[in-house]
BAKE-123126 format. One record per residue (C-alpha): x, y, z; residue in three letters. Coordinates in Angstrom, 2 decimals. Layout:
<donus>
> X|Y|Z|ALA
...
</donus>
This chain:
<donus>
> 0.00|0.00|0.00|LEU
> 1.45|3.28|-1.02|ASP
> 0.39|5.84|1.53|ILE
> 1.04|8.82|-0.71|GLN
> 0.20|7.91|-4.28|HIS
> -1.10|4.46|-4.99|ARG
> -4.14|2.46|-4.11|ARG
> -5.55|2.81|-0.65|THR
> -4.54|-0.75|0.12|VAL
> -2.93|-3.77|-1.41|GLN
> -3.30|-6.43|1.22|GLN
> -0.61|-8.93|2.15|ILE
> -1.14|-12.05|4.29|GLU
> 1.59|-12.86|6.62|ILE
> 3.96|-13.18|4.31|ALA
> -1.58|-10.57|4.44|ASP
> 2.94|-9.17|6.65|MET
> -0.82|-7.80|7.20|ASP
> 1.32|-11.58|6.81|ALA
> -0.19|-11.98|3.27|PRO
> -1.93|-14.50|1.12|SER
> -2.37|-14.08|-2.59|PHE
> -5.47|-15.35|-4.32|ASP
> -6.05|-14.32|-7.91|PRO
> -9.81|-14.30|-8.02|ASP
> -11.98|-15.58|-10.82|GLN
> -15.35|-13.79|-10.80|LEU
> -18.67|-15.13|-11.97|HIS
> -22.21|-13.85|-11.62|ARG
> -24.95|-16.24|-10.66|ARG
> -28.60|-16.13|-9.63|ASN
> -28.71|-15.10|-5.95|PRO
> -31.25|-17.81|-5.21|ASP
> -28.72|-20.47|-6.18|ARG
> -25.81|-19.45|-3.97|ILE
> -25.14|-18.74|-0.33|ARG
> -22.30|-16.63|1.14|PRO
> -20.09|-19.47|2.32|VAL
> -16.37|-20.10|2.05|ARG
> -15.00|-23.47|0.98|ARG
> -11.37|-24.50|0.89|THR
> -9.97|-27.13|-1.46|GLY
> -6.74|-28.28|-3.05|ARG
> -5.54|-27.18|-6.44|GLU
> -3.37|-29.04|-8.94|LYS
> -2.11|-26.17|-11.04|ALA
> -2.24|-22.41|-11.45|ASP
> -5.34|-21.18|-13.32|PRO
> -5.00|-18.96|-16.34|PRO
> -4.60|-15.28|-15.59|VAL
> -7.83|-14.56|-17.45|GLY
> -11.12|-16.06|-16.28|GLY
> -13.87|-17.55|-18.43|PRO
> -16.34|-14.84|-17.52|VAL
> -14.28|-11.90|-16.25|ARG
> -10.58|-11.38|-15.94|ARG
> -8.85|-12.67|-12.84|ALA
> -8.53|-10.30|-9.92|HIS
> -5.90|-10.53|-7.23|LEU
> -7.05|-11.05|-3.70|ARG
> -4.48|-10.25|-1.03|LEU
> -5.53|-11.50|2.37|PRO
> -2.09|-10.96|3.87|VAL
> -0.24|-9.06|6.54|ALA
> 0.87|-5.56|5.79|VAL
> 3.48|-3.83|7.91|ALA
> 3.08|-0.08|7.87|VAL
> 6.37|1.54|8.78|GLU
> 6.76|4.43|11.20|HIS
> 5.35|7.87|10.51|GLU
> 4.63|8.60|6.84|TYR
> 6.96|6.14|5.15|ASP
> 5.64|5.74|1.56|PRO
> 7.28|2.35|1.18|ASP
> 5.60|-0.19|3.47|PRO
> 6.41|-3.76|2.58|PHE
> 4.61|-7.05|2.12|LYS
> 5.78|-10.46|3.13|ALA
> 3.97|-13.18|1.28|ALA
> 4.27|-16.46|-0.61|GLU
> 3.39|-16.88|-4.25|VAL
> 3.60|-20.08|-6.24|GLY
> 5.70|-20.68|-9.31|GLN
> 4.86|-20.63|-13.03|ARG
> 3.24|-17.88|-15.04|ARG
> 0.81|-16.63|-12.41|LEU
> 3.74|-15.57|-10.23|GLU
> 5.09|-13.50|-13.11|VAL
> 1.72|-11.81|-13.56|ALA
> 1.48|-11.02|-9.84|LEU
> 4.97|-9.58|-9.63|ARG
> 4.35|-7.44|-12.70|GLN
> 1.11|-6.11|-11.22|GLN
> 2.79|-5.29|-7.93|PHE
> 5.59|-3.47|-9.75|ALA
> 3.05|-1.49|-11.79|ALA
> 1.34|-0.43|-8.55|ASP
> 4.61|0.64|-6.96|GLY
> 4.61|-2.09|-4.30|ILE
> 7.84|-3.13|-2.59|ASN
> 8.18|-6.90|-3.14|THR
> 11.53|-7.46|-1.43|GLU
> 9.80|-9.72|1.12|ALA
> 7.81|-11.66|-1.46|LEU
> 8.87|-15.31|-1.34|PHE
> 8.36|-17.99|-3.96|THR
> 7.15|-21.39|-2.77|ALA
> 8.82|-24.20|-4.71|LYS
> 6.64|-26.84|-6.37|ASP
> 3.49|-25.13|-5.09|THR
> 0.97|-23.18|-7.19|PRO
> -0.12|-19.70|-6.20|THR
> -3.33|-19.62|-4.18|GLY
> -6.53|-18.99|-6.09|THR
> -10.13|-18.14|-5.26|ALA
> -13.26|-18.73|-7.32|LEU
> -15.86|-16.11|-6.44|ILE
> -19.55|-16.22|-7.29|PHE
> -21.37|-12.90|-6.94|VAL
> -25.15|-12.67|-6.59|SER
> -27.33|-9.98|-8.16|GLN
> -27.37|-8.04|-4.86|ASP
> -23.58|-8.05|-4.53|GLY
> -23.17|-10.84|-1.96|GLU
> -20.56|-13.49|-2.66|ASN
> -19.66|-17.14|-2.27|CYS
> -15.92|-17.90|-2.31|ILE
> -14.13|-21.20|-2.90|ALA
> -10.46|-20.99|-1.92|VAL
> -7.51|-23.16|-2.90|ALA
> -4.78|-21.79|-0.59|PRO
> -1.74|-23.07|-2.48|GLY
> 1.43|-21.18|-1.60|ALA
> -0.38|-19.26|1.14|ASN
> -0.12|-22.37|3.30|HIS
> 3.61|-22.60|2.61|SER
> 4.39|-19.42|4.49|LEU
> 6.40|-20.48|7.54|THR
> 7.86|-18.97|10.69|CYS
> 11.23|-19.07|8.94|GLU
> 9.91|-16.55|6.43|ALA
> 8.77|-14.33|9.28|ILE
> 12.20|-14.62|10.90|ASP
> 13.72|-13.39|7.64|ALA
> 11.80|-10.11|7.89|VAL
> 11.84|-9.75|11.68|ALA
> 13.89|-6.55|11.52|ASP
> 11.35|-4.95|9.22|ARG
> 8.51|-5.95|11.52|ILE
> 10.39|-4.46|14.46|ALA
> 10.88|-1.22|12.52|GLY
> 7.19|-0.88|11.66|ALA
> 4.56|1.04|13.55|GLU
> 1.80|-1.43|12.70|TYR
> 1.57|-5.03|11.53|LEU
> -1.71|-6.00|9.85|LEU
> -2.38|-9.73|9.96|VAL
> -5.19|-12.01|8.81|GLN
> -5.85|-15.73|8.89|LEU
> -5.42|-17.19|5.38|GLU
> -1.96|-18.43|6.18|ILE
> -1.03|-21.14|8.75|PRO
> -1.98|-20.22|12.31|MET
> 1.53|-21.06|13.46|GLU
> 2.85|-18.40|11.09|THR
> 0.24|-15.91|12.25|VAL
> 1.32|-16.51|15.85|ALA
> 4.99|-16.08|14.93|CYS
> 4.35|-12.76|13.25|ALA
> 2.23|-11.46|16.11|ILE
> 4.83|-12.52|18.65|GLU
> 7.63|-10.79|16.71|LYS
> 5.62|-7.58|16.49|ALA
> 4.46|-7.65|20.10|TYR
> 7.97|-8.23|21.42|ALA
> 9.28|-5.31|19.35|ALA
> 6.53|-2.90|20.38|GLY
> 4.93|-2.89|16.92|THR
> 1.15|-2.56|17.16|ARG
> -0.70|-5.60|15.84|VAL
> -3.94|-5.08|13.92|VAL
> -5.78|-8.37|13.35|LEU
> -8.38|-8.90|10.65|ASN
> -9.71|-12.28|11.92|PRO
> -10.75|-13.63|8.52|ALA
> -11.71|-16.27|7.72|PRO
> -13.59|-16.76|10.98|ALA
> -12.04|-19.20|13.44|MET
> -11.63|-19.44|17.22|PRO
> -8.46|-17.84|18.60|LEU
> -6.65|-18.39|21.89|ALA
> -6.85|-15.64|24.51|ASP
> -3.06|-15.74|24.76|GLU
> -2.87|-14.60|21.14|LEU
> -5.63|-12.01|21.49|LEU
> -3.86|-10.36|24.43|ARG
> -1.08|-9.32|22.04|LYS
> -3.48|-7.61|19.61|VAL
> -3.69|-3.82|19.70|TYR
> -6.76|-3.65|17.44|LEU
> -9.09|-6.31|16.04|ILE
> -11.61|-5.78|13.20|THR
> -14.14|-8.65|13.07|PRO
> -17.38|-8.63|11.11|ASN
> -20.61|-10.09|12.54|ARG
> -19.73|-13.72|11.82|THR
> -16.17|-13.41|13.08|GLU
> -17.36|-11.65|16.24|SER
> -19.69|-14.54|17.03|GLU
> -16.99|-17.11|16.31|THR
> -14.57|-15.36|18.66|LEU
> -17.00|-14.68|21.50|THR
> -20.00|-16.99|21.12|GLY
> -22.29|-13.93|21.02|ILE
> -24.57|-13.77|17.95|PRO
> -24.38|-10.30|16.39|VAL
> -27.67|-9.17|14.85|HIS
> -27.86|-5.60|16.18|THR
> -25.52|-2.79|17.16|VAL
> -26.20|-3.69|20.79|GLN
> -25.08|-7.27|20.09|ASP
> -21.93|-5.90|18.49|ALA
> -21.23|-3.87|21.61|SER
> -21.55|-6.98|23.78|LYS
> -19.23|-8.96|21.52|ALA
> -16.72|-6.11|21.50|ALA
> -16.86|-5.98|25.29|GLY
> -16.14|-9.70|25.44|ALA
> -13.08|-9.22|23.21|LEU
> -11.82|-6.42|25.43|LEU
> -12.25|-8.75|28.40|ALA
> -10.05|-11.29|26.61|LYS
> -7.26|-8.73|26.51|GLY
> -7.62|-7.14|23.06|VAL
> -6.66|-3.47|23.22|GLY
> -9.35|-2.00|20.93|ASN
> -12.20|-3.41|18.83|VAL
> -13.91|-2.39|15.60|ILE
> -16.92|-4.51|14.62|VAL
> -17.82|-3.95|10.97|THR
> -21.57|-4.04|10.38|LEU
> -21.99|-3.56|6.65|GLY
> -24.68|-1.04|5.84|SER
> -25.04|-0.19|9.55|GLU
> -21.49|1.10|9.73|GLY
> -18.72|0.14|12.12|ALA
> -18.75|0.07|15.92|LEU
> -15.64|1.24|17.74|ILE
> -15.21|0.07|21.30|ARG
> -12.16|0.83|23.41|THR
> -11.63|0.80|27.17|PRO
> -12.45|4.53|27.13|ALA
> -15.20|4.97|24.52|GLU
> -17.84|3.47|22.27|GLU
> -18.79|5.05|18.96|LEU
> -20.82|3.97|15.92|LEU
> -19.45|5.27|12.62|ILE
> -22.29|5.25|10.04|PRO
> -21.83|3.79|6.58|ALA
> -22.32|5.71|3.35|ARG
> -25.44|4.72|1.43|THR
> -24.43|3.00|-1.81|VAL
> -25.81|0.38|-4.16|THR
> -23.47|-2.64|-3.84|PRO
> -22.34|-4.50|-6.95|VAL
> -19.74|-6.83|-5.43|ASP
> -18.77|-6.96|-1.75|THR
> -15.84|-9.35|-2.26|THR
> -12.97|-7.05|-1.21|ALA
> -14.83|-4.79|1.22|ALA
> -13.12|-6.17|4.33|GLY
> -9.68|-6.12|2.73|ASP
> -10.12|-2.52|1.59|VAL
> -11.49|-1.46|5.00|PHE
> -8.48|-2.87|6.84|ASN
> -5.91|-1.53|4.41|GLY
> -7.41|1.96|4.41|ALA
> -7.67|1.85|8.20|LEU
> -3.92|1.24|8.46|LEU
> -3.15|4.00|5.97|VAL
> -5.10|6.50|8.08|ALA
> -3.66|5.33|11.39|LEU
> -0.12|5.47|10.02|SER
> -0.77|9.08|9.03|GLU
> -1.58|9.92|12.63|GLY
> -5.35|10.15|12.40|ARG
> -7.52|9.36|15.40|SER
> -9.15|5.94|15.51|LEU
> -12.57|7.45|14.75|ALA
> -11.26|9.39|11.75|ASP
> -9.36|6.34|10.53|ALA
> -12.55|4.27|10.65|VAL
> -14.43|6.95|8.72|ARG
> -11.75|6.88|6.03|PHE
> -11.79|3.06|5.96|ALA
> -15.58|2.91|5.72|ALA
> -15.56|5.45|2.90|HIS
> -12.92|3.45|1.03|SER
> -14.84|0.19|1.43|ALA
> -18.07|1.85|0.31|SER
> -16.38|2.80|-2.95|VAL
> -15.01|-0.72|-3.48|SER
> -18.40|-2.43|-3.22|VAL
> -19.74|-0.38|-6.12|THR
> -17.28|-2.11|-8.49|ARG
> -16.72|-5.64|-9.69|MET
> -13.62|-7.52|-8.62|GLY
> -11.26|-7.66|-5.69|ALA
> -8.02|-5.87|-6.53|GLN
> -9.77|-4.08|-9.37|ALA
> -12.31|-2.57|-6.96|SER
> -9.74|-0.94|-4.67|ILE
> -10.00|2.85|-4.93|PRO
> -6.99|5.01|-5.72|TRP
> -6.02|7.58|-3.14|ARG
> -7.02|10.45|-5.37|GLY
> -10.58|9.14|-5.51|GLU
> -10.90|9.53|-1.74|LEU
> -9.42|12.99|-1.22|GLU
> -12.84|14.63|-1.24|THR
> -13.63|12.91|2.07|LEU
> -14.00|15.55|4.77|ALA
</donus>
Protein backbone atom coordinates (compact mmCIF):
# COMPACT_ATOMS: atom_id res chain seq x y z
CA LEU A 1 0.00 0.00 0.00
CA ASP A 2 1.45 3.28 -1.02
CA ILE A 3 0.39 5.84 1.53
CA GLN A 4 1.04 8.82 -0.71
CA HIS A 5 0.20 7.91 -4.28
CA ARG A 6 -1.10 4.46 -4.99
CA ARG A 7 -4.14 2.46 -4.11
CA THR A 8 -5.55 2.81 -0.65
CA VAL A 9 -4.54 -0.75 0.12
CA GLN A 10 -2.93 -3.77 -1.41
CA GLN A 11 -3.30 -6.43 1.22
CA ILE A 12 -0.61 -8.93 2.15
CA GLU A 13 -1.14 -12.05 4.29
CA ILE A 14 1.59 -12.86 6.62
CA ALA A 15 3.96 -13.18 4.31
CA ASP A 16 -1.58 -10.57 4.44
CA MET A 17 2.94 -9.17 6.65
CA ASP A 18 -0.82 -7.80 7.20
CA ALA A 19 1.32 -11.58 6.81
CA PRO A 20 -0.19 -11.98 3.27
CA SER A 21 -1.93 -14.50 1.12
CA PHE A 22 -2.37 -14.08 -2.59
CA ASP A 23 -5.47 -15.35 -4.32
CA PRO A 24 -6.05 -14.32 -7.91
CA ASP A 25 -9.81 -14.30 -8.02
CA GLN A 26 -11.98 -15.58 -10.82
CA LEU A 27 -15.35 -13.79 -10.80
CA HIS A 28 -18.67 -15.13 -11.97
CA ARG A 29 -22.21 -13.85 -11.62
CA ARG A 30 -24.95 -16.24 -10.66
CA ASN A 31 -28.60 -16.13 -9.63
CA PRO A 32 -28.71 -15.10 -5.95
CA ASP A 33 -31.25 -17.81 -5.21
CA ARG A 34 -28.72 -20.47 -6.18
CA ILE A 35 -25.81 -19.45 -3.97
CA ARG A 36 -25.14 -18.74 -0.33
CA PRO A 37 -22.30 -16.63 1.14
CA VAL A 38 -20.09 -19.47 2.32
CA ARG A 39 -16.37 -20.10 2.05
CA ARG A 40 -15.00 -23.47 0.98
CA THR A 41 -11.37 -24.50 0.89
CA GLY A 42 -9.97 -27.13 -1.46
CA ARG A 43 -6.74 -28.28 -3.05
CA GLU A 44 -5.54 -27.18 -6.44
CA LYS A 45 -3.37 -29.04 -8.94
CA ALA A 46 -2.11 -26.17 -11.04
CA ASP A 47 -2.24 -22.41 -11.45
CA PRO A 48 -5.34 -21.18 -13.32
CA PRO A 49 -5.00 -18.96 -16.34
CA VAL A 50 -4.60 -15.28 -15.59
CA GLY A 51 -7.83 -14.56 -17.45
CA GLY A 52 -11.12 -16.06 -16.28
CA PRO A 53 -13.87 -17.55 -18.43
CA VAL A 54 -16.34 -14.84 -17.52
CA ARG A 55 -14.28 -11.90 -16.25
CA ARG A 56 -10.58 -11.38 -15.94
CA ALA A 57 -8.85 -12.67 -12.84
CA HIS A 58 -8.53 -10.30 -9.92
CA LEU A 59 -5.90 -10.53 -7.23
CA ARG A 60 -7.05 -11.05 -3.70
CA LEU A 61 -4.48 -10.25 -1.03
CA PRO A 62 -5.53 -11.50 2.37
CA VAL A 63 -2.09 -10.96 3.87
CA ALA A 64 -0.24 -9.06 6.54
CA VAL A 65 0.87 -5.56 5.79
CA ALA A 66 3.48 -3.83 7.91
CA VAL A 67 3.08 -0.08 7.87
CA GLU A 68 6.37 1.54 8.78
CA HIS A 69 6.76 4.43 11.20
CA GLU A 70 5.35 7.87 10.51
CA TYR A 71 4.63 8.60 6.84
CA ASP A 72 6.96 6.14 5.15
CA PRO A 73 5.64 5.74 1.56
CA ASP A 74 7.28 2.35 1.18
CA PRO A 75 5.60 -0.19 3.47
CA PHE A 76 6.41 -3.76 2.58
CA LYS A 77 4.61 -7.05 2.12
CA ALA A 78 5.78 -10.46 3.13
CA ALA A 79 3.97 -13.18 1.28
CA GLU A 80 4.27 -16.46 -0.61
CA VAL A 81 3.39 -16.88 -4.25
CA GLY A 82 3.60 -20.08 -6.24
CA GLN A 83 5.70 -20.68 -9.31
CA ARG A 84 4.86 -20.63 -13.03
CA ARG A 85 3.24 -17.88 -15.04
CA LEU A 86 0.81 -16.63 -12.41
CA GLU A 87 3.74 -15.57 -10.23
CA VAL A 88 5.09 -13.50 -13.11
CA ALA A 89 1.72 -11.81 -13.56
CA LEU A 90 1.48 -11.02 -9.84
CA ARG A 91 4.97 -9.58 -9.63
CA GLN A 92 4.35 -7.44 -12.70
CA GLN A 93 1.11 -6.11 -11.22
CA PHE A 94 2.79 -5.29 -7.93
CA ALA A 95 5.59 -3.47 -9.75
CA ALA A 96 3.05 -1.49 -11.79
CA ASP A 97 1.34 -0.43 -8.55
CA GLY A 98 4.61 0.64 -6.96
CA ILE A 99 4.61 -2.09 -4.30
CA ASN A 100 7.84 -3.13 -2.59
CA THR A 101 8.18 -6.90 -3.14
CA GLU A 102 11.53 -7.46 -1.43
CA ALA A 103 9.80 -9.72 1.12
CA LEU A 104 7.81 -11.66 -1.46
CA PHE A 105 8.87 -15.31 -1.34
CA THR A 106 8.36 -17.99 -3.96
CA ALA A 107 7.15 -21.39 -2.77
CA LYS A 108 8.82 -24.20 -4.71
CA ASP A 109 6.64 -26.84 -6.37
CA THR A 110 3.49 -25.13 -5.09
CA PRO A 111 0.97 -23.18 -7.19
CA THR A 112 -0.12 -19.70 -6.20
CA GLY A 113 -3.33 -19.62 -4.18
CA THR A 114 -6.53 -18.99 -6.09
CA ALA A 115 -10.13 -18.14 -5.26
CA LEU A 116 -13.26 -18.73 -7.32
CA ILE A 117 -15.86 -16.11 -6.44
CA PHE A 118 -19.55 -16.22 -7.29
CA VAL A 119 -21.37 -12.90 -6.94
CA SER A 120 -25.15 -12.67 -6.59
CA GLN A 121 -27.33 -9.98 -8.16
CA ASP A 122 -27.37 -8.04 -4.86
CA GLY A 123 -23.58 -8.05 -4.53
CA GLU A 124 -23.17 -10.84 -1.96
CA ASN A 125 -20.56 -13.49 -2.66
CA CYS A 126 -19.66 -17.14 -2.27
CA ILE A 127 -15.92 -17.90 -2.31
CA ALA A 128 -14.13 -21.20 -2.90
CA VAL A 129 -10.46 -20.99 -1.92
CA ALA A 130 -7.51 -23.16 -2.90
CA PRO A 131 -4.78 -21.79 -0.59
CA GLY A 132 -1.74 -23.07 -2.48
CA ALA A 133 1.43 -21.18 -1.60
CA ASN A 134 -0.38 -19.26 1.14
CA HIS A 135 -0.12 -22.37 3.30
CA SER A 136 3.61 -22.60 2.61
CA LEU A 137 4.39 -19.42 4.49
CA THR A 138 6.40 -20.48 7.54
CA CYS A 139 7.86 -18.97 10.69
CA GLU A 140 11.23 -19.07 8.94
CA ALA A 141 9.91 -16.55 6.43
CA ILE A 142 8.77 -14.33 9.28
CA ASP A 143 12.20 -14.62 10.90
CA ALA A 144 13.72 -13.39 7.64
CA VAL A 145 11.80 -10.11 7.89
CA ALA A 146 11.84 -9.75 11.68
CA ASP A 147 13.89 -6.55 11.52
CA ARG A 148 11.35 -4.95 9.22
CA ILE A 149 8.51 -5.95 11.52
CA ALA A 150 10.39 -4.46 14.46
CA GLY A 151 10.88 -1.22 12.52
CA ALA A 152 7.19 -0.88 11.66
CA GLU A 153 4.56 1.04 13.55
CA TYR A 154 1.80 -1.43 12.70
CA LEU A 155 1.57 -5.03 11.53
CA LEU A 156 -1.71 -6.00 9.85
CA VAL A 157 -2.38 -9.73 9.96
CA GLN A 158 -5.19 -12.01 8.81
CA LEU A 159 -5.85 -15.73 8.89
CA GLU A 160 -5.42 -17.19 5.38
CA ILE A 161 -1.96 -18.43 6.18
CA PRO A 162 -1.03 -21.14 8.75
CA MET A 163 -1.98 -20.22 12.31
CA GLU A 164 1.53 -21.06 13.46
CA THR A 165 2.85 -18.40 11.09
CA VAL A 166 0.24 -15.91 12.25
CA ALA A 167 1.32 -16.51 15.85
CA CYS A 168 4.99 -16.08 14.93
CA ALA A 169 4.35 -12.76 13.25
CA ILE A 170 2.23 -11.46 16.11
CA GLU A 171 4.83 -12.52 18.65
CA LYS A 172 7.63 -10.79 16.71
CA ALA A 173 5.62 -7.58 16.49
CA TYR A 174 4.46 -7.65 20.10
CA ALA A 175 7.97 -8.23 21.42
CA ALA A 176 9.28 -5.31 19.35
CA GLY A 177 6.53 -2.90 20.38
CA THR A 178 4.93 -2.89 16.92
CA ARG A 179 1.15 -2.56 17.16
CA VAL A 180 -0.70 -5.60 15.84
CA VAL A 181 -3.94 -5.08 13.92
CA LEU A 182 -5.78 -8.37 13.35
CA ASN A 183 -8.38 -8.90 10.65
CA PRO A 184 -9.71 -12.28 11.92
CA ALA A 185 -10.75 -13.63 8.52
CA PRO A 186 -11.71 -16.27 7.72
CA ALA A 187 -13.59 -16.76 10.98
CA MET A 188 -12.04 -19.20 13.44
CA PRO A 189 -11.63 -19.44 17.22
CA LEU A 190 -8.46 -17.84 18.60
CA ALA A 191 -6.65 -18.39 21.89
CA ASP A 192 -6.85 -15.64 24.51
CA GLU A 193 -3.06 -15.74 24.76
CA LEU A 194 -2.87 -14.60 21.14
CA LEU A 195 -5.63 -12.01 21.49
CA ARG A 196 -3.86 -10.36 24.43
CA LYS A 197 -1.08 -9.32 22.04
CA VAL A 198 -3.48 -7.61 19.61
CA TYR A 199 -3.69 -3.82 19.70
CA LEU A 200 -6.76 -3.65 17.44
CA ILE A 201 -9.09 -6.31 16.04
CA THR A 202 -11.61 -5.78 13.20
CA PRO A 203 -14.14 -8.65 13.07
CA ASN A 204 -17.38 -8.63 11.11
CA ARG A 205 -20.61 -10.09 12.54
CA THR A 206 -19.73 -13.72 11.82
CA GLU A 207 -16.17 -13.41 13.08
CA SER A 208 -17.36 -11.65 16.24
CA GLU A 209 -19.69 -14.54 17.03
CA THR A 210 -16.99 -17.11 16.31
CA LEU A 211 -14.57 -15.36 18.66
CA THR A 212 -17.00 -14.68 21.50
CA GLY A 213 -20.00 -16.99 21.12
CA ILE A 214 -22.29 -13.93 21.02
CA PRO A 215 -24.57 -13.77 17.95
CA VAL A 216 -24.38 -10.30 16.39
CA HIS A 217 -27.67 -9.17 14.85
CA THR A 218 -27.86 -5.60 16.18
CA VAL A 219 -25.52 -2.79 17.16
CA GLN A 220 -26.20 -3.69 20.79
CA ASP A 221 -25.08 -7.27 20.09
CA ALA A 222 -21.93 -5.90 18.49
CA SER A 223 -21.23 -3.87 21.61
CA LYS A 224 -21.55 -6.98 23.78
CA ALA A 225 -19.23 -8.96 21.52
CA ALA A 226 -16.72 -6.11 21.50
CA GLY A 227 -16.86 -5.98 25.29
CA ALA A 228 -16.14 -9.70 25.44
CA LEU A 229 -13.08 -9.22 23.21
CA LEU A 230 -11.82 -6.42 25.43
CA ALA A 231 -12.25 -8.75 28.40
CA LYS A 232 -10.05 -11.29 26.61
CA GLY A 233 -7.26 -8.73 26.51
CA VAL A 234 -7.62 -7.14 23.06
CA GLY A 235 -6.66 -3.47 23.22
CA ASN A 236 -9.35 -2.00 20.93
CA VAL A 237 -12.20 -3.41 18.83
CA ILE A 238 -13.91 -2.39 15.60
CA VAL A 239 -16.92 -4.51 14.62
CA THR A 240 -17.82 -3.95 10.97
CA LEU A 241 -21.57 -4.04 10.38
CA GLY A 242 -21.99 -3.56 6.65
CA SER A 243 -24.68 -1.04 5.84
CA GLU A 244 -25.04 -0.19 9.55
CA GLY A 245 -21.49 1.10 9.73
CA ALA A 246 -18.72 0.14 12.12
CA LEU A 247 -18.75 0.07 15.92
CA ILE A 248 -15.64 1.24 17.74
CA ARG A 249 -15.21 0.07 21.30
CA THR A 250 -12.16 0.83 23.41
CA PRO A 251 -11.63 0.80 27.17
CA ALA A 252 -12.45 4.53 27.13
CA GLU A 253 -15.20 4.97 24.52
CA GLU A 254 -17.84 3.47 22.27
CA LEU A 255 -18.79 5.05 18.96
CA LEU A 256 -20.82 3.97 15.92
CA ILE A 257 -19.45 5.27 12.62
CA PRO A 258 -22.29 5.25 10.04
CA ALA A 259 -21.83 3.79 6.58
CA ARG A 260 -22.32 5.71 3.35
CA THR A 261 -25.44 4.72 1.43
CA VAL A 262 -24.43 3.00 -1.81
CA THR A 263 -25.81 0.38 -4.16
CA PRO A 264 -23.47 -2.64 -3.84
CA VAL A 265 -22.34 -4.50 -6.95
CA ASP A 266 -19.74 -6.83 -5.43
CA THR A 267 -18.77 -6.96 -1.75
CA THR A 268 -15.84 -9.35 -2.26
CA ALA A 269 -12.97 -7.05 -1.21
CA ALA A 270 -14.83 -4.79 1.22
CA GLY A 271 -13.12 -6.17 4.33
CA ASP A 272 -9.68 -6.12 2.73
CA VAL A 273 -10.12 -2.52 1.59
CA PHE A 274 -11.49 -1.46 5.00
CA ASN A 275 -8.48 -2.87 6.84
CA GLY A 276 -5.91 -1.53 4.41
CA ALA A 277 -7.41 1.96 4.41
CA LEU A 278 -7.67 1.85 8.20
CA LEU A 279 -3.92 1.24 8.46
CA VAL A 280 -3.15 4.00 5.97
CA ALA A 281 -5.10 6.50 8.08
CA LEU A 282 -3.66 5.33 11.39
CA SER A 283 -0.12 5.47 10.02
CA GLU A 284 -0.77 9.08 9.03
CA GLY A 285 -1.58 9.92 12.63
CA ARG A 286 -5.35 10.15 12.40
CA SER A 287 -7.52 9.36 15.40
CA LEU A 288 -9.15 5.94 15.51
CA ALA A 289 -12.57 7.45 14.75
CA ASP A 290 -11.26 9.39 11.75
CA ALA A 291 -9.36 6.34 10.53
CA VAL A 292 -12.55 4.27 10.65
CA ARG A 293 -14.43 6.95 8.72
CA PHE A 294 -11.75 6.88 6.03
CA ALA A 295 -11.79 3.06 5.96
CA ALA A 296 -15.58 2.91 5.72
CA HIS A 297 -15.56 5.45 2.90
CA SER A 298 -12.92 3.45 1.03
CA ALA A 299 -14.84 0.19 1.43
CA SER A 300 -18.07 1.85 0.31
CA VAL A 301 -16.38 2.80 -2.95
CA SER A 302 -15.01 -0.72 -3.48
CA VAL A 303 -18.40 -2.43 -3.22
CA THR A 304 -19.74 -0.38 -6.12
CA ARG A 305 -17.28 -2.11 -8.49
CA MET A 306 -16.72 -5.64 -9.69
CA GLY A 307 -13.62 -7.52 -8.62
CA ALA A 308 -11.26 -7.66 -5.69
CA GLN A 309 -8.02 -5.87 -6.53
CA ALA A 310 -9.77 -4.08 -9.37
CA SER A 311 -12.31 -2.57 -6.96
CA ILE A 312 -9.74 -0.94 -4.67
CA PRO A 313 -10.00 2.85 -4.93
CA TRP A 314 -6.99 5.01 -5.72
CA ARG A 315 -6.02 7.58 -3.14
CA GLY A 316 -7.02 10.45 -5.37
CA GLU A 317 -10.58 9.14 -5.51
CA LEU A 318 -10.90 9.53 -1.74
CA GLU A 319 -9.42 12.99 -1.22
CA THR A 320 -12.84 14.63 -1.24
CA LEU A 321 -13.63 12.91 2.07
CA ALA A 322 -14.00 15.55 4.77
